[in-house]
N, C-alpha and C positions, 0 to 999 in steps of 0.2 A: 369821762366820756370815752367811748370806743373809738379807736383810730381806724378810719375807713381804709386807709392804704394797707395797714397791717391785716385787717380783716380780709381784704381782697386777695392777699397772698395765701390765705388758708384754703387749700384746694379740696379738703376732705368733704365729701357730701354728707347730708343727713340721711342715715339709713332707717327706713321705716318698714316694719314687718306687720302684715295683717294675718291674724290667727283666728280660726273658727273653733269654738269649744262646744261640744255637744252636751246633752244633759247628764251623760255618764263621765264627763271630765276629759273625754278623748279630744285631742287637739289635731287640727289639720292646718297646714301652711297654705294660705290662700294667695298671698302676693308678697313680693319683696321689692321695695322701690328705693332707688338712690336719688335723693332730691338735691338738685343744684340750687342752693339757697342764696347765692351771692347777687342775684338780681335785686334783692332788697337794698343793696348798698347804693344803687342808683335811683332809688325811688324817693319821692318827696316824703318828708317827715319820717323816713325810715320804716314805712309801712307799704306792703304790697300784697295783692291777692293773686294766687296761682291756681291753675287747674291741672291736676295730675291724673293721667289715665293709668290705672293699675292693671298690669297684665298678670295672667296666671303663672304657675310655676311648672317646671319639668316639661312634660309632654304638652302642657297647655300654655307654654310661655308666649305663644303668639295670639292667645285668646284674651280679650278684655274681660276683666271681672268687675269693673266699675270705675267711677270717676270720683276723685277726692278733691274737694275745694279747700284750699289752704290759705290762711291769712298769716303772713310773716311780719313780725315787728321786732326791731332791734332794741334790746335792753343791755346796758345803758344806751342812750341815744348816741348816734354818730357825731363826731366833732365836725364833720362836713359831709355833705352828700356828693357822691361822685356822679359824673355824667354817665348816662346809659352807654354812651360810646366807649368810655374808658373800661367799663365792666365788660362789655361785649368783646372788645379788643383783647382783654386779658384772657377771657374764656376761650376765644378762638385760637390765641397763641398757645395756650395750654393744650388744647385739643390737637393742634398741629404737632406739638412736641411729643405728646402721648402716642399719636399714630406712628410717628417716626421711630420712637423707642420700641413700640410693639413690632413694627416691621423689621427692625434690625435684630431684635431678639428672635423672631421667627426664622430669619435667615440663618442666624447663628445656631439655633436649635436643629434646623434641618442639616446643617453641615456637621454638627456634633453627632447626629444620628447616623449619617453616612459613614463617618469615621468609626462609630461603634459597630456597625455591621461589617466593616472591613476587617475588624479584629477576628470575627468568627461569624459566618453567615447565619448560624443557628441562633444568634442573638435576636433574630427577628421574632422568635416565639416567646421571648422573655417579657415579663411584665415590667416594662420600663415606661413609667407614666410621667411625661414632661408637662402635659396640659390636662386639665379636667374641667368639665362643665359645672358651673354653679347652678343654683335653683332657677335662675333666669335663662339658662341655656347659653350663657356666655363662657367662652373658653378662657381660662386663666392659667398661668403657670402654677404648678402645684405648690411651689415655695411660697406663694402669696396667701395660702390657706393657713400658714403657721406663723406665729409671732410670739415672742416671750410674753407671757401673761401672768401678772402677779395677782394673787387671790386676796391681798390685804390681810385682814384678820379672820377671814371666813374659813380658810383651810390652813392647817398648821404644818403639815408634812407632805412630802411627795406621795406617800402611801395613802394618806387621807384624800389627796387630790385624785388618785387612781380610783378610790372607792366612790368618790363623787361622780366621776365620769362613768363608772360602771353602773350606777343606779339611774342614770339617764336612760330612757327607754331605747330599745333597739327596734328599728323598722326599716326595711329595705325600701328603696324608691319604687313607687308603683309602676307596673309595666302594663301597657295596653296591648293585648294580643301576645303572640309568642316572640321568639327571638332573643331569649336570655335576659340578662340583667340590664335594667335601665340605669344609665349613668347620671348621678346627681350628687355633687359634693356641696353640701350646704355651707353658706357663710356662717360665721360663729353666731351672730345675732339670731339668724333664722333657726339654727339648731337649738339654741338655748330657749328661744320663745316657744318652740314646739315641744321642748323637753324630751325629744326623741330623734333618732337619726340612724344612718347606716354606719358600718364599721369604720369607714373613712372619716366620718364626722367625729366619732369618738376618738379615733387615733390622732386627728389634728388637734383636738382640744387638749388631750392628755399630753401630747408633745409640747404644746404651747405652755401648759402649766409647769411641766418639768423643766423647760428652758427658763421659766420664771424663777424656779428654785435654784438656778445656777448649775444645773446638770447639762452634760453634753447629750442632747436627745435628738433622735431622728425618727421620722415616720418610715416604716418599711412597707414596701408593696411587693406582694408575692402571692403564694397559694397555700391553702390548707390541704387536707386529705381530699382525694378525688379531683384535684386540680381546681378547687373552688377559689376564685380570686379573693384576696383578703388584705387588710392593712392592720398593722400593729405598731408598737413603739419600741425603740431600742435605746438604751443609754450606754455610754462608754465610760467606764471608770478610769481614774488616773492610773490605776495599777493594771489596766488592760482588760479588766473584767467586762464582759458583754452581758447585759441583762435585757431580756425581752419582757415587755409589759403588755399583757392582753387587756385592751381597753374595754372590752365587752364584759369581762369577768373580774377584773382587778388582780388576776393572778400574775405572778412574776416568775421568770425562769432564767437560770444561769445557763449561758450557751458555752458548750465545750466542743471545740472543733474536732472532727474525726479525720485523721490522716488517711488519704486514699491509698498511699503507697504501703501502708502497714497492713498485714493480713488481719482481717476482722477477728477479734477475740470472741470465743464462744459465749463468754459471760458478759459481753458488752451490752449494757442495758439500752433499751430503746429510749430516745429522747422523750422527755415528759411533755415538751411543748408541741402544739398541734401543727406547727408550720412545716411545709415541705420544700417550697422553693422561694427564692428572693431575687427580684429583678433590679430593684433600685432602693436607695434610701435618700431622704431629703429633710432639710429643715428650712428656716427662714433665710439662711445664707448659703447653703450648700446643696448640690444635687450630684449624686454619684451613681453611675450605672455599674452593675455587677458584671465584670468581664473575666471571671474565673472560668476554667474549663467546664465546671458543673455549676448549675445554679441551686444545687441542693443546700438547704440551710444547714444540714448536719455536717457537711464537709467544708462549709464556707469559712474563709478567714476574714475577720473583720478589722484588718489593718487598713483603715480608710486612707492613710497617707501613701499606700503602695499603689501607684498608678498602673501597675501590671495586673492588679486585682480589681481595682475600682477606677473607672474612668470618670474624672470630675468634669463638671461644667465650670466655666469661668465664673468666679464669684462676682466679678465686675458686671458681667452680663446679667446675672441674677439680680444684683443690686439695682441695675438700671430700671427694672420693672417691678421689683418686690420690696425695695427698701422703704422705710417710712418717708412720706413726702413724695415718693414716686407716684405720679398721677394714675398709673395703671394699677397700682396696688389697691387692695381693699382698705377702707377707712380703718383707723385705729380700733382695736378690739374694745368693746364696751367693758367696763368693770363688772365683775360678778355682783349680783344683788343678793342680799341676805334673804333667807327664807321668810316667807310671810305665814307659814303654817305653824299653828300652835300644836306642838307635839303631844302634850297631855290631853288637850281637848279632842284632837283628831284620833288619838289612840282609844279614848273612851267611846267616841261615837262609833268607830268601826267595831269595837268589842260589843257594844249594845246591839248593833245591827246583826252581828254574827250569832249572838245569843238567841235573837228572835228567829233567825233563819234556821238554826239548829232545832229549836223547839218546834217550829212549824214542820220541819222535815221529819222529826220523830213522831209528831202527832199524826202525820199522814201514814206512818208505819204502825200506828196503834200503840205507841210508846209514850210514857210520861217522862218529863225531864225535871231533874233536881240539880240545881247548880250549887257547887261548893265554892263559896267566895274565897275562903282562906287558901284553898288549893290553887285557885286562879292566881291569887297574889304571889304565891310561892314560885310561880313559873317565871316571874319577871327577871330574876338574876340570870336565868338560862338565856333569855332573849338578849339581854345586855351583853352576855359573854359571847354569843354567836356574832353579834355585830362587831364587837371588839376584835374578835379573831379575823373577821373579814377585812378589817382595816389594817391590822398590825401583823397578821399571821402568827399571833401569839395566843395560846389558849389559857384562860385564867378564870377562876371562880367556880369551876365545875364541882369541886369537892364539897363546897358549902351547899350548893344546890341539891346534890344527891343526898347529903346528910339531912337536909330539911325535909325532903320528900320521904325518906325512910321514917322520920319521926312523925310525919303527918298522916301516913297511910297506916291504918290499924292492922294488927296481926290478922292473918287469914284473908287479907285483901290483896288484890293485884293492881298495880299502877301501870298505865300505858300513856305515853306522850308522843305527840307528832308535831315537830316544828317545821315551818315552811316560810319562805321568804318571797316577797313581791316588791315591785317598784311602782305600784299604783295603789290608789286608796279606795277602790271600788269593792265594797264588802261582798256584794252578790256575785261579782265575777270571781273574786278570790275563793268564795265558798264553793262555787261550781268546780273550780280547779281542784280544791282539796278533796271533793267527793270522788274525783277520778283516781285518787290513790286508794288502793284496797286497804292499806293500813290505817289511813285516816278515816275511811268509811266505817271500818270496824270499831273505831273509837266513838264516832258520832252516833252510830246505830247500835251501840253496846246494849245487850240484853242480859238480864240476870238479877241476882238479889243485891239490894242495897247499892244500886248504881248511882254514882255521883259524877257529874260532868264538870269540867273546868275549861275556860278559854281565856287566854291572855293575849293582848295586842300591844305591841310597842312600836311606835313610829319614831324613826331617827331622821331628823331633818338635815338637809344639805342646802347649799346655795341654789338659787334659781328655782325654788319650789320642788326640787328633786328630793325624794325621800326613799328610805329603806323601810319596808313594813314587815315586821316579824310577827307571826301568829303561831301560837301553840295551842292545840287541842289536847285535852287529857281526860282520862276517866279513872275512877277507882271502883272496884266491885269485889264482892265476896268471891274467893277462889272456889 
């Protein structure tokens, strides 16, 4: 039997997310609701009925989207039923403590910000993000969006985790009217259920996964070229190596600081990373504001223990509102779910759909279509090699692929191939994108003697129904 007193001390709400999926598989976040479930502890027979009004998200967070009727029942049964008065008193007490902790943290954050501006008034223009709005429009400390997350047996390495985050779709929060970017940092469950989100959502998830792998990881908030606000991830090696991880692409960059006092060398290469300025870094335990004379990433020194370069927030203050069990923090992150997509079946379905689309397109141009099945099969190793390289940064298997193609293409014939990568499984949308490439269109619309076409699709599955879809179109024809 469940112990009712123990259950009453569990303050984590049940997080429910409502998603709308259209006929093309596109998802929209409709509502995100935190259910206080403990009223069931004071109900007869451990059963209660609740009504929850679901509100919209982002700019529609004050608009009702519907009512959900919920029946709650405790399994296993409680050893005793608590009185409603005991439950209500506990919830009121927690609410009071929460409000006080939030008030104290806000007072502390304002004081910290005043001290930060006293160091240098120009700090006012730096991207130092202490709070962010979630999908419900609630302001939360940014540190609460990150927690160490273990992927179980679903992801084996930090680089594979970076690839998984990279194949989750990118979508900026919708804006109604003008006025720049709409602020919305999604909670992890909402982000994973949508399977897409903004750069901050990707960075928070990647940082959480890297922390889970035992790395010292931080989310960085700053700008890219042209002053566009951006978030990415940084890891600090035990040897002092600073590595940037771009969560939208999976790319990694080693940071080398440039000394402002030294004359610039003519041959000094430009940094490969796209980041220009950095205002702050944070994880689940730390928040540090950049207080160096320049906020340029290129000249930045990432000695986070040097308080003359990085102004820290009190770890105790962060812990009071972000630590596990702190009632203001988000509930524990849900474990990642294994993919429900059958890679072989899905690859075959997309491939058949693309063959049909290509044949129809050529028919409209007055061209016949002959498919070369063996050539299609020979494209598989190349697609596997491309995905392996995206995950590991190591190229392998290209020699065998090239050798097989040379053997398969008869003398006096020309081979052309066009690989492309998507993170969605909509064949018609992918085909329309491919046709926008002149090189791909040249292959699909190939004219001449003895034209043979080939297409191969390979779907690589990741947790949470995320996937990388590689497509290669190819043709061989008489030279």
